[in-house]
C-alpha positions as CSV (number, residue, x, y, z in Angstrom):
1,M,19.6,51.4,-80.0
2,I,20.7,47.7,-80.5
3,G,19.4,47.9,-84.1
4,F,21.4,51.0,-84.8
5,L,24.6,49.5,-83.5
6,A,23.9,46.3,-85.5
7,Q,23.8,48.4,-88.7
8,M,27.0,50.4,-87.9
9,Q,29.4,47.8,-89.2
10,P,28.8,44.4,-90.8
11,N,29.5,41.3,-88.8
12,N,29.7,43.0,-85.4
13,V,28.8,41.3,-82.2
14,L,25.1,42.2,-82.5
15,T,24.6,40.3,-85.8
16,P,24.1,36.6,-86.4
17,E,27.1,36.5,-88.7
18,W,29.4,37.3,-85.8
19,W,28.1,34.4,-83.7
20,R,28.3,32.0,-86.6
21,G,32.0,32.8,-87.0
22,D,31.7,34.8,-90.2
23,Q,33.4,37.9,-88.7
24,G,35.2,38.8,-92.0
25,Y,38.7,38.7,-90.6
26,P,41.3,38.3,-93.4
27,T,43.1,34.9,-93.3
28,Y,46.6,34.0,-94.4
29,G,48.1,30.6,-95.2
30,W,50.9,30.8,-92.7
31,Q,48.6,31.4,-89.7
32,I,48.2,28.5,-87.2
33,M,44.8,29.6,-86.0
34,H,42.0,31.7,-87.5
35,P,42.5,35.4,-86.9
36,A,39.1,35.7,-85.1
37,V,40.4,33.1,-82.6
38,G,43.6,35.0,-82.0
39,I,41.8,38.3,-81.6
40,A,39.3,36.7,-79.2
41,I,42.2,35.4,-77.0
42,A,43.8,38.8,-77.0
43,A,40.5,40.4,-76.0
44,F,40.1,37.8,-73.3
45,F,43.4,38.7,-71.7
46,T,42.7,42.4,-72.1
47,L,39.4,42.1,-70.2
48,G,41.2,40.0,-67.6
49,L,43.8,42.7,-66.9
50,Y,41.2,45.4,-66.7
51,S,39.0,43.4,-64.3
52,L,41.3,44.7,-61.6
53,L,39.4,48.0,-61.9
54,Y,36.5,46.1,-60.3
55,K,38.4,44.4,-57.5
56,E,41.2,41.9,-56.9
57,N,40.0,38.6,-58.4
58,K,41.3,35.2,-59.6
59,F,40.7,36.1,-63.2
60,Y,43.1,39.0,-63.0
61,R,45.7,36.9,-61.1
62,F,45.4,34.1,-63.8
63,V,46.0,36.6,-66.6
64,E,48.8,38.3,-64.7
65,H,50.7,35.1,-64.3
66,I,50.3,34.3,-68.0
67,F,51.8,37.7,-68.9
68,V,54.7,37.3,-66.4
69,G,55.4,33.8,-67.9
70,L,55.3,35.2,-71.4
71,A,57.6,38.1,-70.5
72,A,60.1,35.8,-68.8
73,G,60.1,33.5,-71.9
74,Y,60.6,36.4,-74.3
75,S,63.3,37.9,-72.1
76,I,65.4,34.7,-72.6
77,Y,65.1,35.1,-76.4
78,A,65.7,38.9,-76.2
79,I,68.9,38.4,-74.1
80,W,70.4,36.5,-77.0
81,A,68.9,38.3,-80.0
82,E,69.2,41.9,-78.7
83,V,72.2,41.7,-76.3
84,L,74.5,38.7,-76.6
85,Y,74.4,38.2,-80.4
86,P,74.9,41.7,-81.6
87,Q,77.1,43.0,-78.8
88,W,79.1,39.9,-77.9
89,W,79.0,37.1,-80.5
90,K,79.3,39.1,-83.7
91,P,82.2,41.3,-82.5
92,M,83.9,38.2,-81.2
93,I,83.8,36.1,-84.4
94,G,83.9,39.0,-86.9
95,Q,82.4,39.0,-90.3
96,A,83.7,38.2,-93.8
97,A,83.4,40.9,-96.5
98,Q,80.1,40.5,-98.3
99,G,77.7,42.6,-100.2
100,G,80.1,45.5,-100.5
101,M,80.6,45.6,-96.7
102,P,84.2,45.6,-95.5
103,I,85.6,42.8,-93.4
104,E,85.1,43.0,-89.6
105,I,88.0,41.6,-87.6
106,G,86.9,39.3,-84.7
107,H,88.1,40.0,-81.2
108,W,88.5,36.6,-79.6
109,A,89.5,38.1,-76.3
110,W,85.8,38.8,-75.8
111,A,85.3,35.0,-75.2
112,A,86.6,35.6,-71.7
113,L,83.4,37.5,-70.9
114,L,81.3,34.4,-71.0
115,P,82.8,32.6,-68.0
116,V,82.9,35.9,-66.1
117,G,79.2,36.3,-66.8
118,F,78.5,32.7,-65.6
119,L,80.1,33.6,-62.3
120,A,76.9,35.5,-61.5
121,F,74.9,32.3,-61.2
122,F,77.0,31.3,-58.2
123,V,74.6,33.6,-56.2
124,F,72.5,30.4,-55.9
125,S,75.3,28.6,-54.2
126,T,75.7,28.8,-50.4
127,K,79.4,27.9,-50.4
128,N,80.7,29.8,-53.4
129,A,78.3,32.8,-53.4
130,W,81.3,35.2,-53.2
131,L,82.1,34.4,-56.8
132,S,79.0,36.2,-57.9
133,R,80.4,39.4,-56.7
134,I,83.2,39.4,-59.3
135,P,81.0,40.3,-62.3
136,I,79.0,42.7,-60.2
137,G,82.2,44.5,-59.2
138,I,83.3,44.6,-62.8
139,I,80.0,46.0,-63.9
140,I,79.9,48.7,-61.2
141,G,83.5,49.7,-62.0
142,L,82.8,50.1,-65.7
143,W,79.5,51.9,-65.0
144,S,81.2,54.3,-62.6
145,G,83.8,55.1,-65.2
146,Q,81.2,55.7,-67.9
147,Q,79.3,58.1,-65.6
148,L,82.0,60.7,-66.1
149,G,81.4,60.7,-69.8
150,A,77.6,60.5,-69.3
151,F,77.7,63.5,-67.0
152,Y,79.7,65.5,-69.5
153,D,77.4,64.5,-72.4
154,R,74.1,64.8,-70.6
155,Y,74.2,67.4,-67.8
156,L,76.9,69.9,-68.8
157,P,75.1,70.9,-72.0
158,Q,71.9,71.4,-69.9
159,I,73.8,73.7,-67.5
160,A,75.4,75.6,-70.4
161,D,72.0,76.0,-72.0
162,T,70.7,77.9,-68.9
163,V,73.1,80.8,-69.8
164,R,70.9,82.6,-72.3
165,P,70.6,86.3,-73.3
166,I,67.7,88.0,-71.6
167,F,67.9,91.5,-73.2
168,P,66.2,91.7,-76.6
169,N,67.7,93.6,-79.4
170,S,64.6,93.5,-81.6
171,W,61.1,94.3,-80.4
172,T,59.4,92.3,-83.1
173,L,57.8,88.9,-83.0
174,V,59.9,85.8,-83.4
175,D,61.1,85.5,-87.0
176,R,62.6,82.1,-88.0
177,N,64.3,83.8,-91.0
178,A,66.0,86.4,-88.8
179,P,69.8,86.5,-89.1
180,P,71.9,85.1,-86.3
181,G,72.3,87.4,-83.2
182,V,68.7,88.8,-83.4
183,L,66.9,88.3,-80.1
184,A,63.2,89.1,-80.3
185,A,61.2,90.2,-77.2
186,P,59.1,87.0,-76.8
187,Q,62.2,84.9,-77.1
188,A,64.0,87.0,-74.5
189,L,61.0,86.7,-72.2
190,N,61.2,82.9,-72.5
191,N,65.0,83.0,-71.7
192,L,64.3,85.2,-68.7
193,I,61.7,82.7,-67.3
194,L,64.2,79.8,-67.9
195,V,67.1,81.6,-66.1
196,V,64.9,82.8,-63.2
197,T,63.4,79.3,-62.8
198,F,66.9,77.7,-62.8
199,I,68.2,80.1,-60.1
200,V,65.3,79.8,-57.7
201,V,65.1,76.0,-58.0
202,L,68.8,75.8,-57.4
203,S,68.5,78.0,-54.4
204,Y,66.0,75.5,-52.9
205,F,68.9,72.9,-52.7
206,L,71.2,75.1,-50.7
207,Y,71.6,72.9,-47.6
208,S,75.2,73.9,-46.7
209,F,74.0,76.8,-44.5
210,E,70.9,77.9,-42.7
211,Q,68.7,80.0,-44.9
212,K,68.3,83.1,-42.7
213,N,68.3,85.7,-45.4
214,K,64.8,86.7,-46.5
215,L,65.7,86.9,-50.1
216,V,67.1,83.3,-50.1
217,Q,64.1,82.0,-48.2
218,R,61.7,83.5,-50.7
219,S,63.7,82.3,-53.6
220,A,63.8,78.8,-52.1
221,L,60.0,78.9,-51.6
222,A,59.5,80.0,-55.2
223,G,61.8,77.1,-56.3
224,R,59.8,74.7,-54.2
225,W,56.5,75.8,-55.9
226,L,58.1,75.6,-59.3
227,L,59.3,72.1,-58.5
228,M,55.8,71.1,-57.6
229,V,54.5,72.5,-60.9
230,G,57.1,70.5,-62.7
231,F,56.3,67.3,-60.8
232,G,52.6,68.0,-61.5
233,V,53.3,68.2,-65.3
234,I,55.2,64.9,-65.1
235,F,52.4,63.3,-63.3
236,G,49.9,64.7,-65.8
237,T,52.0,63.3,-68.7
238,T,52.0,59.9,-67.0
239,M,48.3,59.9,-66.6
240,M,47.9,60.9,-70.3
241,T,50.1,58.0,-71.2
242,R,47.8,55.7,-69.2
243,F,44.8,57.1,-70.9
244,V,46.4,56.5,-74.3
245,L,47.0,52.9,-73.5
246,F,43.4,52.5,-72.2
247,I,42.0,54.1,-75.4
248,D,44.1,51.8,-77.5
249,R,42.8,48.7,-75.7
250,A,39.2,50.0,-75.8
251,Y,39.6,50.5,-79.5
252,F,40.9,46.9,-79.9
253,V,38.0,45.4,-77.9
254,L,35.2,47.5,-79.3
255,I,36.3,48.0,-82.9
256,E,38.7,45.2,-83.8
257,W,37.1,42.4,-81.8
258,L,33.4,43.3,-81.4
259,K,33.3,45.4,-84.6
260,L,31.0,48.0,-83.1
261,G,32.6,50.9,-84.9
262,P,31.3,52.8,-88.0
263,P,31.6,50.9,-91.4
264,N,34.9,51.1,-93.1
């Protein structure tokens, strides 16, 4: 078995070349370290994270702190590169016409946002902590106003989409080239399922009065079951995402690092 794996791909972990450092990784002039070293470090941290599957250990804690520190350091750069610079600095100073692009007028009033933002750091002051509430109040006020537009753009189209025709006018299969207004039987069945699901799920949230009517009770029970099915699908999708991440890391360790895959 070991001999078979050693023949699968040159320079894998079961060959002398791998242990001599001749892994065959491409090198570039601008790299600080050899690619094999960088891949080995990445594999080291990957194994450290997945060591939690065995039990809580110091190796996992060490790698976890490394990742938290890297994330904190990158967030400082990301705040400037992805938030402050494109959304605050560039609109504030404007841009001259270049490369066929028109001139962008600077809005110097945006400079007032910087001291307002710095007020948030007064949360670390015992005496002047009340100043940190000013930017928080501004953000909450702006966010509350934007939610009206967000509700209109996100939820009203979804509510309007539940009003669908459920009576077919064509008993054929779905035809993508059919003229507008033609509703095939399979599509009408899908619309019926959507409308019924919307009604019974909505009836589950009728808390304004006691549900004594048998029809309302059974509708609410059906809505509860459909909600459970929907939550199950979401949970299953989450698990599939976790498996995709695990497969990607397993591919990295076994194929890119140890080179135990088939020959290229």
